[in-house]
C-alpha positions as CSV (number, residue, x, y, z in Angstrom):
1,M,87.5,-20.4,-97.4
2,I,88.8,-24.1,-97.1
3,R,90.2,-26.1,-100.0
4,V,91.1,-29.6,-99.8
5,H,94.0,-30.9,-102.0
6,A,94.6,-34.6,-102.5
7,W,96.7,-36.6,-105.1
8,T,98.9,-39.6,-105.6
9,T,102.4,-39.4,-107.2
10,N,103.6,-41.6,-109.9
11,V,107.1,-43.0,-111.2
12,R,107.9,-39.7,-112.6
13,H,108.3,-38.3,-109.1
14,G,110.5,-41.2,-108.1
15,H,110.7,-43.4,-105.1
16,L,109.3,-41.2,-102.3
17,R,109.8,-43.5,-99.5
18,A,113.7,-43.3,-100.0
19,Q,115.7,-41.4,-97.6
20,G,115.1,-37.5,-97.9
21,A,112.9,-37.9,-101.1
22,L,109.6,-37.0,-99.4
23,P,111.1,-33.7,-98.0
24,R,112.7,-32.9,-101.3
25,Y,109.3,-33.2,-103.3
26,L,107.4,-31.2,-100.6
27,Q,110.0,-28.5,-100.9
28,K,109.8,-28.5,-104.8
29,K,106.0,-28.1,-104.4
30,K,106.5,-25.3,-101.9
31,L,104.3,-27.4,-99.3
32,P,105.0,-27.6,-95.5
33,L,108.0,-29.8,-94.7
34,T,105.9,-31.4,-91.8
35,P,104.2,-34.4,-93.1
36,A,102.5,-36.9,-90.9
37,T,103.0,-40.6,-91.9
38,G,102.0,-43.9,-90.5
39,E,104.2,-46.8,-89.8
40,Q,101.9,-48.8,-92.1
41,V,101.6,-52.2,-90.3
42,H,98.6,-53.5,-92.2
43,R,96.3,-52.9,-89.3
44,A,93.3,-50.5,-88.7
45,R,94.7,-48.2,-86.0
46,M,94.1,-44.6,-86.2
47,A,96.0,-41.4,-85.1
48,I,94.6,-37.8,-84.7
49,V,97.4,-35.5,-86.1
50,P,98.0,-32.2,-84.5
51,K,99.8,-29.3,-86.1
52,L,103.2,-30.5,-86.4
53,S,106.6,-28.5,-86.2
54,S,108.6,-31.3,-87.8
55,A,107.8,-34.5,-89.9
56,R,106.6,-37.4,-87.9
57,I,106.0,-41.2,-88.3
58,F,103.1,-42.3,-86.0
59,A,104.1,-45.9,-84.9
60,G,101.7,-48.7,-85.5
61,V,99.5,-46.6,-87.4
62,D,97.6,-47.1,-91.0
63,G,95.2,-44.2,-90.6
64,L,95.6,-40.5,-90.4
65,L,93.0,-37.7,-89.5
66,T,93.5,-34.0,-88.7
67,D,91.6,-30.8,-88.6
68,E,94.7,-28.6,-88.9
69,S,95.2,-26.4,-92.1
70,H,98.5,-26.6,-94.0
71,Q,99.2,-30.1,-92.1
72,P,100.1,-32.9,-94.8
73,L,99.2,-36.3,-94.3
74,A,101.0,-39.1,-96.5
75,I,100.9,-42.7,-97.0
76,F,103.1,-44.8,-99.3
77,T,101.8,-47.6,-101.4
78,A,102.8,-49.8,-104.5
79,D,99.5,-51.7,-104.7
80,C,97.5,-51.2,-101.5
81,V,94.6,-48.8,-101.6
82,P,95.2,-45.1,-100.5
83,V,91.7,-44.0,-99.2
84,F,91.1,-40.2,-99.0
85,L,88.3,-38.9,-96.9
86,Q,87.1,-35.4,-96.0
87,T,84.0,-33.9,-94.5
88,R,81.7,-32.0,-97.0
89,D,82.8,-28.7,-95.4
90,G,86.5,-29.7,-95.4
91,Q,86.9,-29.3,-91.8
92,V,88.5,-32.7,-91.2
93,I,90.5,-34.8,-93.6
94,G,92.0,-38.2,-93.5
95,L,94.2,-40.7,-95.4
96,L,94.0,-44.4,-94.9
97,H,96.4,-47.3,-96.0
98,A,94.1,-50.2,-96.9
99,G,95.7,-53.5,-98.0
100,W,93.6,-56.5,-97.8
101,R,94.3,-56.7,-94.0
102,G,93.2,-53.1,-93.4
103,V,90.1,-53.6,-95.6
104,Q,89.3,-56.9,-93.9
105,S,89.9,-55.2,-90.3
106,K,87.4,-52.3,-91.5
107,I,89.9,-49.5,-91.2
108,L,87.3,-47.2,-92.8
109,T,84.9,-48.1,-90.0
110,Q,87.4,-47.2,-87.6
111,A,88.0,-43.8,-89.2
112,V,84.4,-43.0,-89.4
113,R,84.0,-43.9,-85.8
114,L,86.9,-41.6,-84.7
115,L,85.3,-38.7,-86.7
116,K,82.2,-39.1,-84.5
117,R,83.9,-39.5,-81.3
118,Q,86.5,-36.7,-81.9
119,W,84.6,-34.1,-83.8
120,S,80.8,-35.3,-83.6
121,I,80.6,-35.7,-87.4
122,R,77.7,-37.4,-88.8
123,R,78.3,-40.3,-91.2
124,S,76.3,-38.4,-94.0
125,E,79.0,-35.7,-94.0
126,V,81.8,-37.7,-94.8
127,M,83.1,-38.2,-98.4
128,V,85.5,-41.1,-99.4
129,W,87.4,-42.0,-102.4
130,A,90.4,-44.4,-103.6
131,G,93.5,-43.5,-105.3
132,P,95.5,-45.8,-107.6
133,S,95.9,-49.4,-106.3
134,I,95.8,-52.9,-107.5
135,G,92.4,-53.7,-109.1
136,P,90.4,-56.8,-109.3
137,C,91.9,-57.6,-112.6
138,C,95.2,-58.3,-111.0
139,F,94.9,-59.0,-107.3
140,E,95.0,-62.8,-107.3
141,V,95.1,-64.6,-104.0
142,L,94.6,-67.9,-102.4
143,W,91.6,-69.0,-100.4
144,D,93.1,-67.9,-97.1
145,V,92.8,-64.3,-98.4
146,A,89.7,-64.8,-100.5
147,R,87.7,-66.3,-97.7
148,H,87.5,-62.7,-96.0
149,F,85.7,-61.0,-99.0
150,P,82.5,-63.4,-99.8
151,K,81.0,-60.5,-101.9
152,A,84.1,-59.2,-103.5
153,R,85.8,-62.2,-104.9
154,K,85.6,-64.3,-108.1
155,R,87.1,-67.8,-108.8
156,H,90.0,-67.5,-111.4
157,G,91.6,-70.9,-112.1
158,Q,93.0,-72.3,-109.0
159,R,93.1,-68.9,-107.5
160,W,90.7,-66.0,-106.5
161,R,90.5,-62.4,-107.7
162,V,89.5,-59.9,-105.0
163,D,88.1,-56.4,-105.5
164,L,89.3,-54.5,-102.9
165,W,87.8,-51.2,-104.2
166,S,84.1,-52.8,-104.2
167,A,84.7,-54.1,-100.7
168,L,85.6,-50.7,-99.5
169,Q,82.6,-49.2,-101.4
170,A,80.4,-51.8,-99.8
171,Q,81.7,-50.7,-96.4
172,A,80.9,-47.1,-97.1
173,K,77.5,-47.7,-98.3
174,Q,76.8,-49.8,-95.1
175,L,78.3,-46.9,-93.0
176,G,76.2,-44.3,-94.7
177,V,79.2,-42.4,-95.9
178,R,79.5,-41.1,-99.5
179,W,81.8,-42.7,-101.8
180,T,82.9,-40.6,-104.6
181,G,85.1,-40.4,-107.7
182,Q,85.8,-42.9,-110.4
183,R,87.4,-46.3,-110.1
184,P,91.1,-45.6,-109.8
185,A,94.0,-46.9,-112.1
186,C,95.2,-50.3,-111.3
187,T,98.8,-50.2,-110.3
188,K,99.8,-53.5,-111.8
189,H,98.3,-52.6,-115.1
190,T,99.6,-49.2,-115.4
191,P,103.5,-48.7,-115.7
192,A,103.1,-45.1,-114.5
193,Y,102.8,-46.4,-111.0
194,F,104.9,-48.5,-109.0
195,S,103.5,-52.0,-108.3
196,Y,105.1,-54.7,-106.0
197,R,102.9,-57.4,-107.6
198,R,104.2,-56.5,-110.9
199,D,107.8,-56.0,-110.3
200,A,108.5,-57.1,-106.6
201,T,109.8,-53.5,-106.2
202,E,110.6,-51.6,-102.9
203,K,109.6,-48.4,-104.6
204,R,106.7,-46.5,-103.5
205,Q,104.5,-43.6,-104.6
206,V,103.0,-41.4,-102.0
207,S,99.3,-40.2,-101.5
208,L,98.9,-36.9,-99.9
209,I,96.1,-34.9,-98.5
210,L,96.0,-31.3,-97.0
211,K,93.4,-28.5,-96.5
212,T,94.2,-24.8,-97.0
213,S,92.3,-21.9,-95.6
214,H,92.0,-18.2,-96.6
């Protein structure tokens, strides 16, 4: 039996991108101390993660996929969208770091294409959902960013508000994958989460996904 576990930490768990913080958190949770993380450079490059014997950062990568059990995937955010994905049977899981550049570069499309190429997974078998991230209520940008999101932007005074969630949801619909779950909490609005836009902080929560089999 396969079970998929996916969650995002909050400020109670501390700044998990700090040196040694993630291993301590995993150890406390009695989880494998071998997380795969991306360098997170706001692009759409993906990595297939094998079973690791130690923690590893994948250079130049913002998306991680694996079919290995007990192999944690992790990304750090403080407003960008953590995008979780899994196949319906739980055989393959993934985690994407999607800021506006990642959404504009269609990181979700890259992930779905890699699922097909590597594992022959049909799009209809893929489930996707978003974790806590900045919402359309708070993500204010200038035209240089807003111009990339013609169907997910609204004018707000001299600026624009962009809905990254709806942009990702529209991409999922176009791809033919299933978007699940409720709209996540807005990190800027919610004190329980770190937010760069709110506090200009270097602190980050972590999103994790792993599958277990028995």
